[in-house]
C-alpha positions as CSV (number, residue, x, y, z in Angstrom):
1,M,0.0,0.0,0.0
2,P,1.5,3.4,-1.0
3,P,2.0,6.0,1.9
4,R,-0.8,8.5,2.4
5,V,0.0,12.2,1.7
6,M,-1.7,14.8,3.8
7,V,-2.1,18.3,2.2
8,L,-3.0,21.2,4.4
9,V,-4.7,24.1,2.7
10,K,-5.0,27.5,4.1
11,V,-8.6,28.8,3.5
12,S,-9.2,32.5,2.9
13,F,-11.9,34.3,1.1
14,I,-12.5,37.9,0.2
15,I,-16.0,39.4,0.5
16,N,-17.2,42.8,-0.8
17,C,-19.0,44.5,2.1
18,N,-21.6,47.0,1.0
19,I,-23.4,49.5,3.2
20,E,-26.1,51.6,1.5
21,A,-28.4,54.3,2.5
22,A,-31.3,55.4,0.4
23,R,-33.9,58.1,1.2
24,E,-37.2,58.3,-0.5
25,H,-36.8,62.0,-1.3
26,G,-33.1,62.2,-1.1
27,T,-29.8,60.8,-2.1
28,Y,-28.5,57.2,-2.6
29,Q,-25.1,56.6,-1.0
30,L,-23.0,53.5,-1.0
31,I,-19.8,52.5,0.9
32,R,-18.0,49.6,-0.5
33,Q,-15.0,47.8,1.0
34,E,-13.3,44.6,0.2
35,M,-12.2,42.5,3.3
36,D,-10.1,39.3,3.4
37,F,-11.4,36.8,5.8
38,N,-8.4,34.7,6.5
39,G,-9.0,33.6,10.1
40,K,-7.1,36.5,11.7
41,P,-9.0,39.1,13.7
42,K,-9.2,42.4,11.8
43,Q,-10.9,45.8,12.1
44,M,-11.4,48.5,9.5
45,T,-12.8,52.0,9.8
46,L,-14.6,53.2,6.7
47,N,-14.8,56.8,5.6
48,G,-18.3,58.2,5.6
49,N,-20.2,60.1,2.9
50,T,-23.3,62.4,2.6
51,E,-25.7,60.1,4.4
52,I,-23.4,57.8,6.5
53,A,-21.1,59.5,9.0
54,A,-18.8,56.6,9.3
55,A,-18.8,52.8,9.6
56,A,-16.6,50.0,10.9
57,L,-16.0,46.3,10.0
58,D,-14.9,44.0,12.9
59,Y,-13.9,40.5,12.1
60,R,-13.2,38.4,15.2
61,E,-13.4,35.0,16.7
62,K,-16.8,33.7,17.6
63,G,-17.6,34.4,21.3
64,S,-15.0,37.0,21.8
65,N,-15.8,40.2,23.7
66,R,-17.1,43.1,21.7
């Protein structure tokens, strides 16, 4: 029987995060940011625009404190 070979693959995926604001009688604004979800905690602060003052993305381990 030939020896077994184990291959470890690092999983990482990139997601486009979209935050949108639309007013019935006003502007339509969109904040778009790409974020790499690679298993390492990460925080990003996004610049605001006309309708959204600011936003933040927080990627952390499940169950960790906020």
